[in-house]
Each structure stands twice: as C-alpha cells, then as structure tokens.
PDB file as gemmi writes it, atoms N, CA and C in Angstrom:
CRYST1    1.000    1.000    1.000  90.00  90.00  90.00 P 1                      
ATOM      1  N   UNK A   1     -16.977   5.665  -5.602  1.00  0.00           N  
ATOM      2  CA  UNK A   1     -16.466   6.722  -6.449  1.00  0.00           C  
ATOM      3  C   UNK A   1     -15.230   7.310  -5.768  1.00  0.00           C  
ATOM      4  N   UNK A   2     -14.129   7.376  -6.505  1.00  0.00           N  
ATOM      5  CA  UNK A   2     -12.870   7.865  -5.966  1.00  0.00           C  
ATOM      6  C   UNK A   2     -12.596   9.286  -6.443  1.00  0.00           C  
ATOM      7  N   UNK A   3     -11.919  10.058  -5.602  1.00  0.00           N  
ATOM      8  CA  UNK A   3     -11.490  11.397  -5.996  1.00  0.00           C  
ATOM      9  C   UNK A   3     -10.262  11.333  -6.898  1.00  0.00           C  
ATOM     10  N   UNK A   4      -9.406  10.383  -6.620  1.00  0.00           N  
ATOM     11  CA  UNK A   4      -8.195  10.202  -7.424  1.00  0.00           C  
ATOM     12  C   UNK A   4      -7.959   8.718  -7.650  1.00  0.00           C  
ATOM     13  N   UNK A   5      -7.525   8.386  -8.849  1.00  0.00           N  
ATOM     14  CA  UNK A   5      -7.120   7.019  -9.182  1.00  0.00           C  
ATOM     15  C   UNK A   5      -5.737   7.119  -9.808  1.00  0.00           C  
ATOM     16  N   UNK A   6      -4.835   6.246  -9.377  1.00  0.00           N  
ATOM     17  CA  UNK A   6      -3.497   6.259  -9.965  1.00  0.00           C  
ATOM     18  C   UNK A   6      -2.973   4.838 -10.102  1.00  0.00           C  
ATOM     19  N   UNK A   7      -1.989   4.701 -10.956  1.00  0.00           N  
ATOM     20  CA  UNK A   7      -1.392   3.399 -11.249  1.00  0.00           C  
ATOM     21  C   UNK A   7       0.095   3.449 -10.917  1.00  0.00           C  
ATOM     22  N   UNK A   8       0.613   2.345 -10.432  1.00  0.00           N  
ATOM     23  CA  UNK A   8       2.049   2.195 -10.198  1.00  0.00           C  
ATOM     24  C   UNK A   8       2.530   1.069 -11.096  1.00  0.00           C  
ATOM     25  N   UNK A   9       3.467   1.392 -11.964  1.00  0.00           N  
ATOM     26  CA  UNK A   9       4.051   0.387 -12.848  1.00  0.00           C  
ATOM     27  C   UNK A   9       5.012  -0.460 -12.014  1.00  0.00           C  
ATOM     28  N   UNK A  10       4.788  -1.750 -11.966  1.00  0.00           N  
ATOM     29  CA  UNK A  10       5.599  -2.658 -11.149  1.00  0.00           C  
ATOM     30  C   UNK A  10       6.709  -3.249 -12.006  1.00  0.00           C  
ATOM     31  N   UNK A  11       7.930  -2.979 -11.581  1.00  0.00           N  
ATOM     32  CA  UNK A  11       9.103  -3.526 -12.259  1.00  0.00           C  
ATOM     33  C   UNK A  11       9.773  -4.532 -11.331  1.00  0.00           C  
ATOM     34  N   UNK A  12      10.641  -5.372 -11.842  1.00  0.00           N  
ATOM     35  CA  UNK A  12      11.379  -6.286 -10.956  1.00  0.00           C  
ATOM     36  C   UNK A  12      12.151  -5.538  -9.867  1.00  0.00           C  
ATOM     37  N   UNK A  13      12.660  -4.355 -10.191  1.00  0.00           N  
ATOM     38  CA  UNK A  13      13.393  -3.566  -9.197  1.00  0.00           C  
ATOM     39  C   UNK A  13      12.477  -3.129  -8.054  1.00  0.00           C  
ATOM     40  N   UNK A  14      11.252  -2.773  -8.375  1.00  0.00           N  
ATOM     41  CA  UNK A  14      10.295  -2.379  -7.340  1.00  0.00           C  
ATOM     42  C   UNK A  14       9.989  -3.567  -6.436  1.00  0.00           C  
ATOM     43  N   UNK A  15       9.811  -4.742  -7.021  1.00  0.00           N  
ATOM     44  CA  UNK A  15       9.537  -5.930  -6.212  1.00  0.00           C  
ATOM     45  C   UNK A  15      10.697  -6.240  -5.275  1.00  0.00           C  
ATOM     46  N   UNK A  16      11.924  -6.115  -5.757  1.00  0.00           N  
ATOM     47  CA  UNK A  16      13.098  -6.366  -4.909  1.00  0.00           C  
ATOM     48  C   UNK A  16      13.166  -5.339  -3.788  1.00  0.00           C  
ATOM     49  N   UNK A  17      12.967  -4.075  -4.123  1.00  0.00           N  
ATOM     50  CA  UNK A  17      13.003  -3.011  -3.123  1.00  0.00           C  
ATOM     51  C   UNK A  17      11.913  -3.202  -2.074  1.00  0.00           C  
ATOM     52  N   UNK A  18      10.710  -3.532  -2.523  1.00  0.00           N  
ATOM     53  CA  UNK A  18       9.592  -3.730  -1.598  1.00  0.00           C  
ATOM     54  C   UNK A  18       9.828  -4.930  -0.702  1.00  0.00           C  
ATOM     55  N   UNK A  19      10.450  -5.969  -1.237  1.00  0.00           N  
ATOM     56  CA  UNK A  19      10.674  -7.173  -0.433  1.00  0.00           C  
ATOM     57  C   UNK A  19      11.589  -6.886   0.746  1.00  0.00           C  
ATOM     58  N   UNK A  20      12.435  -5.873   0.637  1.00  0.00           N  
ATOM     59  CA  UNK A  20      13.321  -5.498   1.740  1.00  0.00           C  
ATOM     60  C   UNK A  20      12.580  -4.716   2.815  1.00  0.00           C  
ATOM     61  N   UNK A  21      11.436  -4.140   2.460  1.00  0.00           N  
ATOM     62  CA  UNK A  21      10.708  -3.273   3.378  1.00  0.00           C  
ATOM     63  C   UNK A  21       9.514  -3.942   4.044  1.00  0.00           C  
ATOM     64  N   UNK A  22       9.073  -5.062   3.511  1.00  0.00           N  
ATOM     65  CA  UNK A  22       7.896  -5.737   4.055  1.00  0.00           C  
ATOM     66  C   UNK A  22       8.356  -6.776   5.075  1.00  0.00           C  
ATOM     67  N   UNK A  23       7.955  -6.572   6.326  1.00  0.00           N  
ATOM     68  CA  UNK A  23       8.330  -7.510   7.383  1.00  0.00           C  
ATOM     69  C   UNK A  23       7.641  -8.850   7.166  1.00  0.00           C  
ATOM     70  N   UNK A  24       8.336  -9.923   7.464  1.00  0.00           N  
ATOM     71  CA  UNK A  24       7.799 -11.287   7.330  1.00  0.00           C  
ATOM     72  C   UNK A  24       7.288 -11.548   5.916  1.00  0.00           C  
ATOM     73  N   UNK A  25       8.037 -11.113   4.928  1.00  0.00           N  
ATOM     74  CA  UNK A  25       7.600 -11.217   3.534  1.00  0.00           C  
ATOM     75  C   UNK A  25       7.253 -12.639   3.132  1.00  0.00           C  
ATOM     76  N   UNK A  26       8.129 -13.588   3.423  1.00  0.00           N  
ATOM     77  CA  UNK A  26       7.884 -14.952   2.946  1.00  0.00           C  
ATOM     78  C   UNK A  26       6.618 -15.534   3.558  1.00  0.00           C  
ATOM     79  N   UNK A  27       6.371 -15.268   4.846  1.00  0.00           N  
ATOM     80  CA  UNK A  27       5.149 -15.772   5.486  1.00  0.00           C  
ATOM     81  C   UNK A  27       3.912 -15.122   4.873  1.00  0.00           C  
ATOM     82  N   UNK A  28       3.959 -13.820   4.688  1.00  0.00           N  
ATOM     83  CA  UNK A  28       2.815 -13.111   4.113  1.00  0.00           C  
ATOM     84  C   UNK A  28       2.556 -13.563   2.679  1.00  0.00           C  
ATOM     85  N   UNK A  29       3.643 -13.798   1.935  1.00  0.00           N  
ATOM     86  CA  UNK A  29       3.491 -14.243   0.550  1.00  0.00           C  
ATOM     87  C   UNK A  29       2.855 -15.627   0.505  1.00  0.00           C  
ATOM     88  N   UNK A  30       3.248 -16.501   1.432  1.00  0.00           N  
ATOM     89  CA  UNK A  30       2.634 -17.836   1.483  1.00  0.00           C  
ATOM     90  C   UNK A  30       1.160 -17.730   1.833  1.00  0.00           C  
ATOM     91  N   UNK A  31       0.823 -16.823   2.750  1.00  0.00           N  
ATOM     92  CA  UNK A  31      -0.579 -16.637   3.135  1.00  0.00           C  
ATOM     93  C   UNK A  31      -1.436 -16.208   1.947  1.00  0.00           C  
ATOM     94  N   UNK A  32      -0.817 -15.540   0.978  1.00  0.00           N  
ATOM     95  CA  UNK A  32      -1.545 -15.041  -0.190  1.00  0.00           C  
ATOM     96  C   UNK A  32      -1.302 -15.887  -1.429  1.00  0.00           C  
ATOM     97  N   UNK A  33      -0.830 -17.089  -1.235  1.00  0.00           N  
ATOM     98  CA  UNK A  33      -0.637 -18.001  -2.357  1.00  0.00           C  
ATOM     99  C   UNK A  33       0.423 -17.541  -3.340  1.00  0.00           C  
ATOM    100  N   UNK A  34       1.392 -16.766  -2.866  1.00  0.00           N  
ATOM    101  CA  UNK A  34       2.465 -16.317  -3.738  1.00  0.00           C  
ATOM    102  C   UNK A  34       2.123 -15.128  -4.614  1.00  0.00           C  
ATOM    103  N   UNK A  35       0.973 -14.527  -4.398  1.00  0.00           N  
ATOM    104  CA  UNK A  35       0.555 -13.381  -5.216  1.00  0.00           C  
ATOM    105  C   UNK A  35       1.266 -12.115  -4.729  1.00  0.00           C  
ATOM    106  N   UNK A  36       2.395 -11.802  -5.341  1.00  0.00           N  
ATOM    107  CA  UNK A  36       3.190 -10.652  -4.919  1.00  0.00           C  
ATOM    108  C   UNK A  36       2.455  -9.335  -5.119  1.00  0.00           C  
ATOM    109  N   UNK A  37       1.662  -9.223  -6.163  1.00  0.00           N  
ATOM    110  CA  UNK A  37       0.948  -7.971  -6.405  1.00  0.00           C  
ATOM    111  C   UNK A  37      -0.062  -7.674  -5.300  1.00  0.00           C  
ATOM    112  N   UNK A  38      -0.708  -8.703  -4.780  1.00  0.00           N  
ATOM    113  CA  UNK A  38      -1.657  -8.504  -3.685  1.00  0.00           C  
ATOM    114  C   UNK A  38      -0.902  -8.056  -2.441  1.00  0.00           C  
ATOM    115  N   UNK A  39       0.210  -8.710  -2.162  1.00  0.00           N  
ATOM    116  CA  UNK A  39       1.030  -8.353  -1.007  1.00  0.00           C  
ATOM    117  C   UNK A  39       1.552  -6.922  -1.137  1.00  0.00           C  
ATOM    118  N   UNK A  40       2.062  -6.579  -2.298  1.00  0.00           N  
ATOM    119  CA  UNK A  40       2.576  -5.233  -2.529  1.00  0.00           C  
ATOM    120  C   UNK A  40       1.455  -4.199  -2.418  1.00  0.00           C  
ATOM    121  N   UNK A  41       0.278  -4.515  -2.925  1.00  0.00           N  
ATOM    122  CA  UNK A  41      -0.866  -3.601  -2.825  1.00  0.00           C  
ATOM    123  C   UNK A  41      -1.225  -3.333  -1.376  1.00  0.00           C  
ATOM    124  N   UNK A  42      -1.246  -4.375  -0.561  1.00  0.00           N  
ATOM    125  CA  UNK A  42      -1.568  -4.195   0.865  1.00  0.00           C  
ATOM    126  C   UNK A  42      -0.525  -3.317   1.548  1.00  0.00           C  
ATOM    127  N   UNK A  43       0.746  -3.547   1.231  1.00  0.00           N  
ATOM    128  CA  UNK A  43       1.818  -2.750   1.830  1.00  0.00           C  
ATOM    129  C   UNK A  43       1.675  -1.281   1.428  1.00  0.00           C  
ATOM    130  N   UNK A  44       1.405  -1.030   0.165  1.00  0.00           N  
ATOM    131  CA  UNK A  44       1.255   0.347  -0.309  1.00  0.00           C  
ATOM    132  C   UNK A  44       0.036   1.002   0.330  1.00  0.00           C  
ATOM    133  N   UNK A  45      -1.059   0.266   0.468  1.00  0.00           N  
ATOM    134  CA  UNK A  45      -2.247   0.803   1.148  1.00  0.00           C  
ATOM    135  C   UNK A  45      -1.903   1.246   2.567  1.00  0.00           C  
ATOM    136  N   UNK A  46      -1.173   0.403   3.295  1.00  0.00           N  
ATOM    137  CA  UNK A  46      -0.790   0.740   4.676  1.00  0.00           C  
ATOM    138  C   UNK A  46       0.065   1.998   4.715  1.00  0.00           C  
ATOM    139  N   UNK A  47       1.044   2.081   3.811  1.00  0.00           N  
ATOM    140  CA  UNK A  47       1.943   3.235   3.795  1.00  0.00           C  
ATOM    141  C   UNK A  47       1.202   4.512   3.397  1.00  0.00           C  
ATOM    142  N   UNK A  48       0.320   4.421   2.423  1.00  0.00           N  
ATOM    143  CA  UNK A  48      -0.457   5.594   2.020  1.00  0.00           C  
ATOM    144  C   UNK A  48      -1.378   6.058   3.143  1.00  0.00           C  
ATOM    145  N   UNK A  49      -2.021   5.118   3.823  1.00  0.00           N  
ATOM    146  CA  UNK A  49      -2.904   5.478   4.937  1.00  0.00           C  
ATOM    147  C   UNK A  49      -2.129   6.191   6.033  1.00  0.00           C  
ATOM    148  N   UNK A  50      -0.949   5.674   6.328  1.00  0.00           N  
ATOM    149  CA  UNK A  50      -0.114   6.279   7.364  1.00  0.00           C  
ATOM    150  C   UNK A  50       0.372   7.656   6.925  1.00  0.00           C  
ATOM    151  N   UNK A  51       0.811   7.769   5.686  1.00  0.00           N  
ATOM    152  CA  UNK A  51       1.369   9.031   5.192  1.00  0.00           C  
ATOM    153  C   UNK A  51       0.308  10.115   5.027  1.00  0.00           C  
ATOM    154  N   UNK A  52      -0.846   9.753   4.523  1.00  0.00           N  
ATOM    155  CA  UNK A  52      -1.882  10.747   4.243  1.00  0.00           C  
ATOM    156  C   UNK A  52      -2.759  11.040   5.449  1.00  0.00           C  
ATOM    157  N   UNK A  53      -2.813  10.098   6.393  1.00  0.00           N  
ATOM    158  CA  UNK A  53      -3.516  10.328   7.653  1.00  0.00           C  
ATOM    159  C   UNK A  53      -4.932  10.832   7.485  1.00  0.00           C  
ATOM    160  N   UNK A  54      -5.200  12.005   8.080  1.00  0.00           N  
ATOM    161  CA  UNK A  54      -6.547  12.579   8.085  1.00  0.00           C  
ATOM    162  C   UNK A  54      -6.949  13.186   6.743  1.00  0.00           C  
ATOM    163  N   UNK A  55      -6.016  13.242   5.812  1.00  0.00           N  
ATOM    164  CA  UNK A  55      -6.324  13.840   4.510  1.00  0.00           C  
ATOM    165  C   UNK A  55      -7.221  12.948   3.653  1.00  0.00           C  
ATOM    166  N   UNK A  56      -7.250  11.662   3.976  1.00  0.00           N  
ATOM    167  CA  UNK A  56      -8.066  10.735   3.189  1.00  0.00           C  
ATOM    168  C   UNK A  56      -9.062  10.008   4.079  1.00  0.00           C  
ATOM    169  N   UNK A  57     -10.143   9.619   3.465  1.00  0.00           N  
ATOM    170  CA  UNK A  57     -11.155   8.800   4.124  1.00  0.00           C  
ATOM    171  C   UNK A  57     -10.902   7.336   3.786  1.00  0.00           C  
ATOM    172  N   UNK A  58     -10.420   7.089   2.550  1.00  0.00           N  
ATOM    173  CA  UNK A  58     -10.239   5.720   2.078  1.00  0.00           C  
ATOM    174  C   UNK A  58      -9.111   5.650   1.066  1.00  0.00           C  
ATOM    175  N   UNK A  59      -8.288   4.619   1.192  1.00  0.00           N  
ATOM    176  CA  UNK A  59      -7.343   4.244   0.144  1.00  0.00           C  
ATOM    177  C   UNK A  59      -7.650   2.789  -0.170  1.00  0.00           C  
ATOM    178  N   UNK A  60      -7.831   2.489  -1.442  1.00  0.00           N  
ATOM    179  CA  UNK A  60      -8.270   1.143  -1.826  1.00  0.00           C  
ATOM    180  C   UNK A  60      -7.509   0.669  -3.049  1.00  0.00           C  
ATOM    181  N   UNK A  61      -6.897  -0.508  -2.927  1.00  0.00           N  
ATOM    182  CA  UNK A  61      -6.261  -1.135  -4.086  1.00  0.00           C  
ATOM    183  C   UNK A  61      -7.346  -1.816  -4.899  1.00  0.00           C  
ATOM    184  N   UNK A  62      -7.194  -1.769  -6.198  1.00  0.00           N  
ATOM    185  CA  UNK A  62      -8.129  -2.454  -7.084  1.00  0.00           C  
ATOM    186  C   UNK A  62      -7.408  -3.676  -7.640  1.00  0.00           C  
ATOM    187  N   UNK A  63      -7.756  -4.821  -7.105  1.00  0.00           N  
ATOM    188  CA  UNK A  63      -7.107  -6.076  -7.474  1.00  0.00           C  
ATOM    189  C   UNK A  63      -7.922  -6.745  -8.576  1.00  0.00           C  
ATOM    190  N   UNK A  64      -7.222  -7.255  -9.569  1.00  0.00           N  
ATOM    191  CA  UNK A  64      -7.895  -7.970 -10.661  1.00  0.00           C  
ATOM    192  C   UNK A  64      -8.586  -9.214 -10.105  1.00  0.00           C  
ATOM    193  N   UNK A  65      -9.751  -9.506 -10.638  1.00  0.00           N  
ATOM    194  CA  UNK A  65     -10.474 -10.707 -10.220  1.00  0.00           C  
ATOM    195  C   UNK A  65      -9.756 -11.952 -10.711  1.00  0.00           C  
ATOM    196  N   UNK A  66      -9.842 -12.963  -9.912  1.00  0.00           N  
ATOM    197  CA  UNK A  66      -9.290 -14.263 -10.297  1.00  0.00           C  
ATOM    198  C   UNK A  66     -10.464 -15.121 -10.762  1.00  0.00           C  
ATOM    199  N   UNK A  67     -10.402 -15.554 -11.990  1.00  0.00           N  
ATOM    200  CA  UNK A  67     -11.503 -16.350 -12.539  1.00  0.00           C  
ATOM    201  C   UNK A  67     -11.485 -17.762 -11.962  1.00  0.00           C  
ATOM    202  N   UNK A  68     -12.652 -18.390 -11.953  1.00  0.00           N  
ATOM    203  CA  UNK A  68     -12.759 -19.770 -11.469  1.00  0.00           C  
ATOM    204  C   UNK A  68     -11.956 -20.695 -12.363  1.00  0.00           C  
ATOM    205  N   UNK A  69     -11.434 -21.763 -11.767  1.00  0.00           N  
ATOM    206  CA  UNK A  69     -10.712 -22.762 -12.536  1.00  0.00           C  
ATOM    207  C   UNK A  69     -11.049 -24.141 -11.995  1.00  0.00           C  
ATOM    208  N   UNK A  70     -10.881 -25.116 -12.816  1.00  0.00           N  
ATOM    209  CA  UNK A  70     -11.132 -26.498 -12.415  1.00  0.00           C  
ATOM    210  C   UNK A  70     -10.011 -26.966 -11.489  1.00  0.00           C  
ATOM    211  N   UNK A  71     -10.327 -27.906 -10.624  1.00  0.00           N  
ATOM    212  CA  UNK A  71      -9.318 -28.429  -9.703  1.00  0.00           C  
ATOM    213  C   UNK A  71      -8.123 -29.028 -10.436  1.00  0.00           C  
ATOM    214  N   UNK A  72      -8.362 -29.547 -11.611  1.00  0.00           N  
ATOM    215  CA  UNK A  72      -7.280 -30.166 -12.378  1.00  0.00           C  
ATOM    216  C   UNK A  72      -6.427 -29.138 -13.141  1.00  0.00           C  
ATOM    217  N   UNK A  73      -6.876 -27.871 -13.182  1.00  0.00           N  
ATOM    218  CA  UNK A  73      -6.145 -26.822 -13.896  1.00  0.00           C  
ATOM    219  C   UNK A  73      -5.166 -26.118 -12.957  1.00  0.00           C  
ATOM    220  N   UNK A  74      -4.247 -25.377 -13.577  1.00  0.00           N  
ATOM    221  CA  UNK A  74      -3.342 -24.527 -12.804  1.00  0.00           C  
ATOM    222  C   UNK A  74      -4.167 -23.402 -12.172  1.00  0.00           C  
ATOM    223  N   UNK A  75      -3.834 -22.985 -10.949  1.00  0.00           N  
ATOM    224  CA  UNK A  75      -4.595 -21.898 -10.321  1.00  0.00           C  
ATOM    225  C   UNK A  75      -4.422 -20.581 -11.060  1.00  0.00           C  
ATOM    226  N   UNK A  76      -5.400 -19.739 -10.878  1.00  0.00           N  
ATOM    227  CA  UNK A  76      -5.390 -18.407 -11.478  1.00  0.00           C  
ATOM    228  C   UNK A  76      -4.244 -17.591 -10.888  1.00  0.00           C  
ATOM    229  N   UNK A  77      -3.596 -16.819 -11.728  1.00  0.00           N  
ATOM    230  CA  UNK A  77      -2.543 -15.929 -11.265  1.00  0.00           C  
ATOM    231  C   UNK A  77      -3.038 -14.494 -11.334  1.00  0.00           C  
ATOM    232  N   UNK A  78      -2.874 -13.785 -10.240  1.00  0.00           N  
ATOM    233  CA  UNK A  78      -3.223 -12.364 -10.216  1.00  0.00           C  
ATOM    234  C   UNK A  78      -1.913 -11.611 -10.415  1.00  0.00           C  
ATOM    235  N   UNK A  79      -1.545 -11.449 -11.631  1.00  0.00           N  
ATOM    236  CA  UNK A  79      -0.276 -10.794 -11.947  1.00  0.00           C  
ATOM    237  C   UNK A  79      -0.536  -9.693 -12.954  1.00  0.00           C  
ATOM    238  N   UNK A  80       0.409  -8.904 -13.147  1.00  0.00           N  
ATOM    239  CA  UNK A  80       0.318  -7.810 -14.098  1.00  0.00           C  
ATOM    240  C   UNK A  80       1.473  -6.870 -13.851  1.00  0.00           C  
ATOM    241  N   UNK A  81       1.574  -5.875 -14.686  1.00  0.00           N  
ATOM    242  CA  UNK A  81       2.705  -4.978 -14.524  1.00  0.00           C  
ATOM    243  C   UNK A  81       2.319  -3.637 -13.919  1.00  0.00           C  
ATOM    244  N   UNK A  82       1.070  -3.521 -13.426  1.00  0.00           N  
ATOM    245  CA  UNK A  82       0.709  -2.279 -12.741  1.00  0.00           C  
ATOM    246  C   UNK A  82      -0.298  -2.552 -11.632  1.00  0.00           C  
ATOM    247  N   UNK A  83      -0.242  -1.690 -10.627  1.00  0.00           N  
ATOM    248  CA  UNK A  83      -1.183  -1.725  -9.513  1.00  0.00           C  
ATOM    249  C   UNK A  83      -2.015  -0.457  -9.596  1.00  0.00           C  
ATOM    250  N   UNK A  84      -3.287  -0.571  -9.278  1.00  0.00           N  
ATOM    251  CA  UNK A  84      -4.189   0.574  -9.345  1.00  0.00           C  
ATOM    252  C   UNK A  84      -4.748   0.847  -7.957  1.00  0.00           C  
ATOM    253  N   UNK A  85      -4.767   2.131  -7.592  1.00  0.00           N  
ATOM    254  CA  UNK A  85      -5.266   2.548  -6.286  1.00  0.00           C  
ATOM    255  C   UNK A  85      -6.250   3.689  -6.460  1.00  0.00           C  
ATOM    256  N   UNK A  86      -7.226   3.736  -5.565  1.00  0.00           N  
ATOM    257  CA  UNK A  86      -8.172   4.837  -5.532  1.00  0.00           C  
ATOM    258  C   UNK A  86      -8.117   5.518  -4.182  1.00  0.00           C  
ATOM    259  N   UNK A  87      -8.279   6.836  -4.181  1.00  0.00           N  
ATOM    260  CA  UNK A  87      -8.287   7.622  -2.950  1.00  0.00           C  
ATOM    261  C   UNK A  87      -9.594   8.388  -2.840  1.00  0.00           C  
ATOM    262  N   UNK A  88     -10.168   8.392  -1.647  1.00  0.00           N  
ATOM    263  CA  UNK A  88     -11.295   9.261  -1.331  1.00  0.00           C  
ATOM    264  C   UNK A  88     -10.758  10.281  -0.334  1.00  0.00           C  
ATOM    265  N   UNK A  89     -10.805  11.548  -0.722  1.00  0.00           N  
ATOM    266  CA  UNK A  89     -10.252  12.613   0.107  1.00  0.00           C  
ATOM    267  C   UNK A  89     -11.236  13.063   1.170  1.00  0.00           C  
ATOM    268  N   UNK A  90     -10.696  13.530   2.292  1.00  0.00           N  
ATOM    269  CA  UNK A  90     -11.489  14.187   3.321  1.00  0.00           C  
ATOM    270  C   UNK A  90     -11.473  15.676   2.982  1.00  0.00           C  
ATOM    271  N   UNK A  91     -12.596  16.193   2.543  1.00  0.00           N  
ATOM    272  CA  UNK A  91     -12.660  17.567   2.037  1.00  0.00           C  
ATOM    273  C   UNK A  91     -12.206  18.595   3.064  1.00  0.00           C  
ATOM    274  N   UNK A  92     -12.383  18.318   4.343  1.00  0.00           N  
ATOM    275  CA  UNK A  92     -12.031  19.312   5.357  1.00  0.00           C  
ATOM    276  C   UNK A  92     -10.533  19.387   5.638  1.00  0.00           C  
ATOM    277  N   UNK A  93      -9.770  18.344   5.315  1.00  0.00           N  
ATOM    278  CA  UNK A  93      -8.338  18.398   5.630  1.00  0.00           C  
ATOM    279  C   UNK A  93      -7.429  17.941   4.492  1.00  0.00           C  
ATOM    280  N   UNK A  94      -7.998  17.604   3.353  1.00  0.00           N  
ATOM    281  CA  UNK A  94      -7.194  17.069   2.250  1.00  0.00           C  
ATOM    282  C   UNK A  94      -6.146  18.050   1.746  1.00  0.00           C  
ATOM    283  N   UNK A  95      -6.416  19.322   1.838  1.00  0.00           N  
ATOM    284  CA  UNK A  95      -5.512  20.306   1.249  1.00  0.00           C  
ATOM    285  C   UNK A  95      -4.716  21.090   2.291  1.00  0.00           C  
ATOM    286  N   UNK A  96      -4.639  20.558   3.511  1.00  0.00           N  
ATOM    287  CA  UNK A  96      -3.775  21.166   4.520  1.00  0.00           C  
ATOM    288  C   UNK A  96      -2.330  21.084   4.037  1.00  0.00           C  
ATOM    289  N   UNK A  97      -1.612  22.160   4.164  1.00  0.00           N  
ATOM    290  CA  UNK A  97      -0.232  22.191   3.688  1.00  0.00           C  
ATOM    291  C   UNK A  97       0.683  21.409   4.617  1.00  0.00           C  
ATOM    292  N   UNK A  98       0.433  21.470   5.903  1.00  0.00           N  
ATOM    293  CA  UNK A  98       1.345  20.862   6.858  1.00  0.00           C  
ATOM    294  C   UNK A  98       0.574  20.213   7.994  1.00  0.00           C  
ATOM    295  N   UNK A  99       0.970  19.015   8.340  1.00  0.00           N  
ATOM    296  CA  UNK A  99       0.489  18.366   9.555  1.00  0.00           C  
ATOM    297  C   UNK A  99       1.669  18.289  10.497  1.00  0.00           C  
ATOM    298  N   UNK A 100       1.507  18.820  11.684  1.00  0.00           N  
ATOM    299  CA  UNK A 100       2.603  18.785  12.651  1.00  0.00           C  
ATOM    300  C   UNK A 100       2.690  17.398  13.265  1.00  0.00           C  
ATOM    301  N   UNK A 101       3.906  16.984  13.514  1.00  0.00           N  
ATOM    302  CA  UNK A 101       4.145  15.701  14.153  1.00  0.00           C  
ATOM    303  C   UNK A 101       3.965  15.812  15.655  1.00  0.00           C  
ATOM    304  N   UNK A 102       4.201  14.711  16.344  1.00  0.00           N  
ATOM    305  CA  UNK A 102       4.071  14.709  17.800  1.00  0.00           C  
ATOM    306  C   UNK A 102       5.189  15.538  18.443  1.00  0.00           C  
ATOM    307  N   UNK A 103       5.025  15.937  19.702  1.00  0.00           N  
ATOM    308  CA  UNK A 103       6.097  16.657  20.402  1.00  0.00           C  
ATOM    309  C   UNK A 103       7.391  15.834  20.382  1.00  0.00           C  
ATOM    310  N   UNK A 104       8.518  16.508  20.251  1.00  0.00           N  
ATOM    311  CA  UNK A 104       9.814  15.836  20.084  1.00  0.00           C  
ATOM    312  C   UNK A 104      10.160  14.893  21.224  1.00  0.00           C  
ATOM    313  N   UNK A 105       9.648  15.156  22.416  1.00  0.00           N  
ATOM    314  CA  UNK A 105       9.988  14.311  23.562  1.00  0.00           C  
ATOM    315  C   UNK A 105       8.961  13.204  23.820  1.00  0.00           C  
ATOM    316  N   UNK A 106       7.999  13.034  22.926  1.00  0.00           N  
ATOM    317  CA  UNK A 106       6.968  12.007  23.127  1.00  0.00           C  
ATOM    318  C   UNK A 106       7.422  10.662  22.576  1.00  0.00           C  
ATOM    319  N   UNK A 107       6.725   9.613  22.977  1.00  0.00           N  
ATOM    320  CA  UNK A 107       7.041   8.268  22.505  1.00  0.00           C  
ATOM    321  C   UNK A 107       6.775   8.120  21.005  1.00  0.00           C  
ATOM    322  N   UNK A 108       5.779   8.820  20.501  1.00  0.00           N  
ATOM    323  CA  UNK A 108       5.425   8.725  19.087  1.00  0.00           C  
ATOM    324  C   UNK A 108       6.444   9.416  18.183  1.00  0.00           C  
ATOM    325  N   UNK A 109       7.261  10.293  18.745  1.00  0.00           N  
ATOM    326  CA  UNK A 109       8.203  11.072  17.934  1.00  0.00           C  
ATOM    327  C   UNK A 109       9.226  10.186  17.235  1.00  0.00           C  
ATOM    328  N   UNK A 110       9.708   9.144  17.902  1.00  0.00           N  
ATOM    329  CA  UNK A 110      10.699   8.253  17.292  1.00  0.00           C  
ATOM    330  C   UNK A 110      10.101   7.563  16.066  1.00  0.00           C  
ATOM    331  N   UNK A 111       8.892   7.030  16.218  1.00  0.00           N  
ATOM    332  CA  UNK A 111       8.220   6.364  15.097  1.00  0.00           C  
ATOM    333  C   UNK A 111       7.966   7.354  13.960  1.00  0.00           C  
ATOM    334  N   UNK A 112       7.569   8.569  14.317  1.00  0.00           N  
ATOM    335  CA  UNK A 112       7.325   9.611  13.319  1.00  0.00           C  
ATOM    336  C   UNK A 112       8.598   9.896  12.525  1.00  0.00           C  
ATOM    337  N   UNK A 113       9.733  10.048  13.207  1.00  0.00           N  
ATOM    338  CA  UNK A 113      11.006  10.332  12.528  1.00  0.00           C  
ATOM    339  C   UNK A 113      11.462   9.155  11.679  1.00  0.00           C  
ATOM    340  N   UNK A 114      11.198   7.922  12.146  1.00  0.00           N  
ATOM    341  CA  UNK A 114      11.567   6.746  11.351  1.00  0.00           C  
ATOM    342  C   UNK A 114      10.783   6.712  10.041  1.00  0.00           C  
ATOM    343  N   UNK A 115       9.526   7.112  10.099  1.00  0.00           N  
ATOM    344  CA  UNK A 115       8.688   7.097   8.899  1.00  0.00           C  
ATOM    345  C   UNK A 115       9.033   8.259   7.966  1.00  0.00           C  
ATOM    346  N   UNK A 116       9.123   9.466   8.527  1.00  0.00           N  
ATOM    347  CA  UNK A 116       9.294  10.660   7.711  1.00  0.00           C  
ATOM    348  C   UNK A 116      10.745  11.105   7.556  1.00  0.00           C  
ATOM    349  N   UNK A 117      11.628  10.615   8.402  1.00  0.00           N  
ATOM    350  CA  UNK A 117      13.019  11.072   8.366  1.00  0.00           C  
ATOM    351  C   UNK A 117      13.175  12.352   9.170  1.00  0.00           C  
ATOM    352  N   UNK A 118      14.428  12.768   9.334  1.00  0.00           N  
ATOM    353  CA  UNK A 118      14.694  14.013  10.058  1.00  0.00           C  
ATOM    354  C   UNK A 118      14.362  15.206   9.180  1.00  0.00           C  
ATOM    355  N   UNK A 119      14.342  16.390   9.803  1.00  0.00           N  
ATOM    356  CA  UNK A 119      14.004  17.627   9.082  1.00  0.00           C  
ATOM    357  C   UNK A 119      14.846  17.815   7.852  1.00  0.00           C  
TER     358      UNK A 119                                                      
END                                                                             
C-alpha cells in the first residue's frame, strides 16, 4: 500500500534528456533487452531515493508485466507512454521542511552541491 502514486508521461524529449544523464546508457539498455522504460524507471527510482532521503521508506516503480511468448514469436515489449511510481512515506520525517546538507568543508559537500546545485 502506497501513500502516494504518481505517473510521469514519457515523451521522446524526456527519453533524449534522460539518455544524457544516465551513465553507461547503452550497456545498461543492452542488459535490459532494450527496454528504455525499465531503465528510465530505475534511474528515476535512484534519483527519488537520493532526493527524498529519510522522508520515504520506499520508492517503487510499477512495471507492466511482460506476457509469455513462444520462442518463434517476437519478444514482449514493455513500452508505454507513462511510468508509474509509488511512495511510502516515513511518518516521522516526511513533512520536514528542510534537511541540512553536509558541512561545507566535508567530502560529501561537493556531491551534495552537484546534486542540488548552489544556494
């Protein structure tokens, strides 16, 4: 049971933009049989987990099932024009207004600024 469910409409522009942000895209896409929606879902899950941090307990992509097919048939395609995600909130910290980043002189500060940008 999720606290929030949302959908992202996938356009060709989103796929192009995401392909620039996903490291080793071609290798990862081959590992997933060319299923771009699965790859994009995993990337979004990672980014949401990083961004929401302690505010969530779980972020989960809901991937369409691939039906069985005969060996002589074309493989099932997991495609569509939207991705669906569910969030389970951590009730104790989900509504915190601000999470402070690491101290400015720490090693984690550079990574934090790369993710969130400067003030």
